[in-house]
N, C-alpha and C positions, 0 to 999 in steps of 0.2 A: 747048257749044263744047269738045268733048273735046280737039281738037287743041291748043287754048290751054293746057289743063292739062298736056298732054304736053310742049309746048314749054317751059313754065316749069320743069317737072321736069327736062327735059334740060339746061337752062341751069344749074340748081342742081346737078345731078349733075356737070357739068363743073367746078364749083368744089369740091364736097364729095367727089367720087369715089364709090366704092361703099359709102357709109355711109347707109343709109336713115334712121336717126335724125337724122343731121345734115341731110339733105335736108329732112326733115319740119320740123325747127327753123327752117331757112332759109325754107321756104315759109310757115310761120306768121309769121315776122318780116316777110316781104315783104307778106303779106296785111294784117298789122297796120299797116304803113307806108302801104299803099294806103288802107286805111280811114281812117287819120288824115288823109291828104291830102284825101280826099273830104269828110270832116267840115270841114276848113279851107275847102274850096271852098264848102260850104253856108253857112258862117259869114262868108264874105268880104263886106265891106260896100262895097268899091270895086274899081276895076280893078286897082290894083297888088297888093292882097291876092289877088285872083282869079288874076292872072297868076303870082305867086310860087307859089301852091299848085298851079296847073296845071303849071308847070315842074318842081316837086318830083315830081308824079305822073308826068310824062313821063319823068323820070330813073329813077324806080323801075321803070316799065314797060320802059324800054330795058335796064335791068340784067339782065332775064330774058327779053328778046326777046318781050314781050307786045305784039305789033304792033297789034292793034285798040285796046287801051287807050292805047298810046303815040300812035297817030294821033289819037284823041279828045282826049287831053291836049294835044297839039300844037295842035290847033284851038282849044282853050280858051285856050291861052296867047296867042293872037292877038287875043282879045276885049278890048275896052276896059272892059267891065263884066261882072258875073256874067251867065251865060246859063242860064236855067232848063231850056230844052229840051236843051241839051248836057249839063247835069248829069244829067238823066234818062237819057240815052244812056250816059253814063259809069257810072251806077249799074247799068244793065242788064249791062254788060260785067263790072263788078266782082262782081256777084252770081254770075257763071259761073266765077269763079276758083276 
């Protein structure tokens, strides 16, 4: 999903300007935050933990206009319990970041 990578970098460049090192640091922080949110989704034992992690992931995705990830996270936030199938789909999108 090359366009996703470009979209994220464009969003980060809007914040960091023409500073490749800063963009790289921001991208790394974004991916780390996403990975942490996904780990929290995996560990969620109930609906509230699941929804909170999904909303955190949705916010991270929205911050860099990562629409496919934001859409899946929004779907996850509507679930009353952890959803293994949705978690797989989220993992596939995250792997392409």
